[in-house]
C-alpha positions as CSV (number, residue, x, y, z in Angstrom):
1,M,7.8,11.1,-18.8
2,I,4.8,13.2,-17.7
3,K,3.8,10.6,-15.1
4,R,7.4,10.5,-13.8
5,A,7.6,14.2,-13.6
6,F,4.3,14.4,-11.8
7,D,5.3,11.7,-9.3
8,C,8.6,13.5,-8.5
9,A,7.0,16.9,-8.1
10,L,4.1,15.6,-5.9
11,A,6.3,13.2,-3.9
12,G,8.9,16.0,-3.3
13,A,6.1,18.4,-2.1
14,G,4.6,15.7,0.0
15,L,7.9,14.9,1.7
16,I,8.4,18.5,2.6
17,A,4.8,19.2,3.7
18,S,4.6,16.0,5.8
19,A,7.9,16.5,7.6
20,P,6.2,17.7,10.9
21,L,3.9,14.6,10.7
22,W,7.0,12.3,10.5
23,V,8.3,13.7,13.7
24,L,5.0,13.4,15.5
25,L,4.4,9.9,14.3
26,A,7.9,8.8,15.2
27,I,7.5,10.1,18.7
28,A,4.1,8.4,19.0
29,I,5.4,5.1,17.9
30,K,8.3,5.3,20.3
31,L,6.1,6.2,23.2
32,D,3.6,3.4,22.4
33,D,6.0,0.5,22.7
34,G,9.5,1.7,22.3
35,G,10.1,-0.4,19.2
36,P,11.6,0.7,15.8
37,V,9.9,3.6,14.0
38,F,10.3,2.3,10.5
39,F,9.5,-1.0,8.8
40,R,11.1,-2.3,5.6
41,Q,9.6,-5.0,3.5
42,E,10.6,-6.4,0.1
43,R,8.1,-5.8,-2.6
44,V,7.9,-6.6,-6.3
45,G,8.0,-3.7,-8.7
46,L,8.4,-2.9,-12.4
47,D,9.4,-5.9,-14.5
48,G,9.5,-8.1,-11.4
49,R,12.4,-6.1,-9.7
50,V,12.4,-6.4,-5.9
51,F,12.8,-3.2,-3.8
52,D,12.5,-2.3,-0.2
53,A,9.2,-0.5,0.6
54,L,9.3,1.8,3.6
55,K,6.5,2.2,6.1
56,F,6.0,3.5,9.6
57,R,5.7,0.4,11.8
58,S,2.0,-0.2,12.7
59,M,2.4,-3.7,14.2
60,V,4.3,-5.0,17.2
61,P,8.0,-5.7,16.5
62,D,8.6,-9.1,14.9
63,A,4.9,-9.4,14.2
64,E,5.4,-12.3,11.8
65,A,8.0,-14.2,13.8
66,Q,5.5,-16.9,14.9
67,T,3.1,-16.8,11.9
68,G,5.2,-16.0,8.8
69,P,3.8,-13.6,6.2
70,V,0.1,-13.2,7.1
71,Q,-2.1,-10.3,5.8
72,A,-3.6,-8.2,8.6
73,T,-7.2,-8.9,9.5
74,E,-9.9,-6.7,11.0
75,H,-9.2,-6.2,14.8
76,D,-5.8,-7.8,14.3
77,A,-4.1,-8.1,17.7
78,R,-0.7,-7.5,16.2
79,V,-1.6,-3.9,15.3
80,T,-0.5,-1.3,17.9
81,R,-2.8,1.5,19.2
82,V,-0.9,4.1,17.1
83,G,-0.9,1.6,14.2
84,R,-4.7,1.5,14.1
85,F,-4.8,5.2,13.6
86,M,-2.1,5.2,11.0
87,R,-3.6,2.3,9.0
88,A,-7.1,4.0,9.0
89,T,-5.6,7.2,7.6
90,A,-2.8,5.6,5.5
91,M,-0.3,7.6,7.5
92,D,1.8,4.5,7.9
93,E,2.6,4.7,4.2
94,L,4.0,8.2,4.2
95,P,7.6,6.9,3.9
96,Q,6.6,5.4,0.5
97,L,6.7,9.0,-0.7
98,W,10.5,8.4,-0.7
99,N,10.0,5.2,-2.8
100,I,8.0,7.2,-5.3
101,F,10.7,10.0,-5.4
102,A,13.4,7.4,-5.8
103,G,11.6,5.8,-8.7
104,D,10.6,2.4,-7.2
105,M,6.9,3.3,-7.2
106,S,4.4,5.7,-8.7
107,F,1.5,7.5,-7.0
108,V,-1.0,5.4,-9.0
109,G,-0.7,1.8,-10.0
110,P,-1.2,-1.8,-8.8
111,R,-0.5,-2.3,-5.1
112,P,3.1,-3.7,-4.6
113,L,3.1,-7.3,-3.5
114,R,5.6,-9.3,-1.6
115,P,7.9,-11.9,-3.3
116,G,6.5,-15.4,-3.0
117,E,3.2,-14.2,-1.6
118,V,0.3,-16.7,-1.7
119,D,-3.5,-16.5,-1.6
120,V,-5.9,-18.8,0.2
121,R,-8.7,-20.5,-1.8
122,G,-12.2,-21.0,-0.5
123,D,-11.2,-24.6,0.3
124,G,-8.2,-23.5,2.4
125,G,-5.7,-24.4,-0.3
126,L,-2.8,-22.1,-1.0
127,V,-2.2,-20.6,-4.5
128,P,1.0,-18.7,-5.4
129,L,0.0,-15.2,-6.6
130,D,2.2,-15.6,-9.8
131,Q,-0.2,-18.4,-10.9
132,I,-3.3,-16.1,-10.8
133,P,-4.3,-14.6,-14.1
134,G,-3.3,-11.0,-14.4
135,Y,-0.3,-11.2,-12.0
136,A,2.4,-10.8,-14.7
137,M,0.6,-7.9,-16.4
138,R,0.7,-5.9,-13.1
139,H,4.4,-5.7,-13.4
140,S,4.3,-3.9,-16.8
141,V,4.0,-0.6,-14.8
142,K,5.4,0.7,-11.5
143,P,3.3,-0.3,-8.4
144,G,1.4,2.5,-6.8
145,L,0.7,4.0,-3.4
146,T,-2.9,4.2,-4.5
147,G,-4.9,2.9,-7.5
148,L,-8.2,1.6,-8.8
149,T,-8.0,-1.5,-6.6
150,Q,-6.9,0.3,-3.5
151,V,-9.7,2.8,-3.8
152,Y,-12.6,0.7,-4.9
153,A,-12.0,-2.8,-3.7
154,A,-12.8,-4.1,-0.2
155,R,-9.8,-5.4,1.6
156,D,-11.1,-9.0,1.8
157,I,-12.0,-9.7,-1.8
158,S,-10.0,-12.4,-3.6
159,R,-6.7,-11.6,-5.3
160,T,-8.3,-12.7,-8.6
161,S,-10.9,-10.0,-8.3
162,K,-8.2,-7.4,-7.3
163,F,-6.0,-8.4,-10.3
164,R,-9.1,-8.0,-12.5
165,L,-9.4,-4.4,-11.3
166,D,-5.6,-3.9,-11.9
167,R,-6.1,-5.0,-15.5
168,V,-9.0,-2.5,-15.9
169,Y,-6.6,0.3,-14.7
170,L,-3.9,-0.8,-17.2
171,R,-6.4,-0.6,-20.0
172,R,-7.8,2.8,-19.1
173,A,-4.7,4.4,-17.6
174,S,-4.5,8.1,-18.2
175,F,-3.2,11.3,-16.5
176,W,-6.7,12.4,-15.6
177,L,-7.7,8.9,-14.2
178,D,-4.5,9.2,-12.0
179,V,-5.6,12.6,-10.7
180,K,-9.1,11.4,-9.9
181,L,-7.7,8.4,-7.9
182,I,-5.3,10.6,-6.0
183,L,-8.2,13.0,-5.1
184,L,-10.4,10.1,-4.0
185,S,-7.5,8.8,-1.9
186,F,-7.2,12.2,-0.1
187,W,-10.9,11.9,0.7
188,I,-10.5,8.4,2.1
189,T,-7.5,9.6,4.2
190,A,-9.5,12.6,5.5
191,T,-12.4,10.3,6.6
192,G,-10.1,7.7,8.1
193,A,-11.6,4.9,6.1
194,W,-8.6,3.1,4.6
195,D,-8.9,0.2,7.0
196,K,-12.6,-0.5,6.4
197,R,-13.3,-3.9,5.0
198,K,-16.3,-2.7,2.9
199,R,-16.9,0.3,0.7
200,R,-14.7,3.3,1.6
201,L,-16.5,5.8,-0.6
202,P,-20.1,7.1,-0.3
């Protein structure tokens, strides 16, 4: 109950405070390529329930039309000029404040994943994420805008390693750990380091 009240209060304040940024980002996206401002994508939440996560569009329209679901890579040609700035500062995820306010997500928790998502093994083989140890445990809590994995893990480490960090969070979860991760997330946003493939913190 405390976590939910904290999420609602912080998300509500964030929605109000960031409203001018929404206008500026919407204008920048439209001026960049004229495409849609927002991007909806199905994600898996608490107890495996699927919901629509909202984001500002950071890639070209229909970015996955030719490739299917592919995680963005460093210097990904599909990312727009405005999108590079938004991804480095996590501004593209501002609309997920609404997902938090609505109860689909929390500020802190495992990153929400897409239904049917797969991982690529070292030999090039594909592994469904739901077959990786720790996947089901992640859905015992709401997914988060930030979290232990998002803050401390490099983008390109294996899903197995990320899920291991998610399990560490689930074992150690507390209000004060959430506050610490949120403050660290603000620091990473201020330094524009979210899109770095290596360490984001000093």
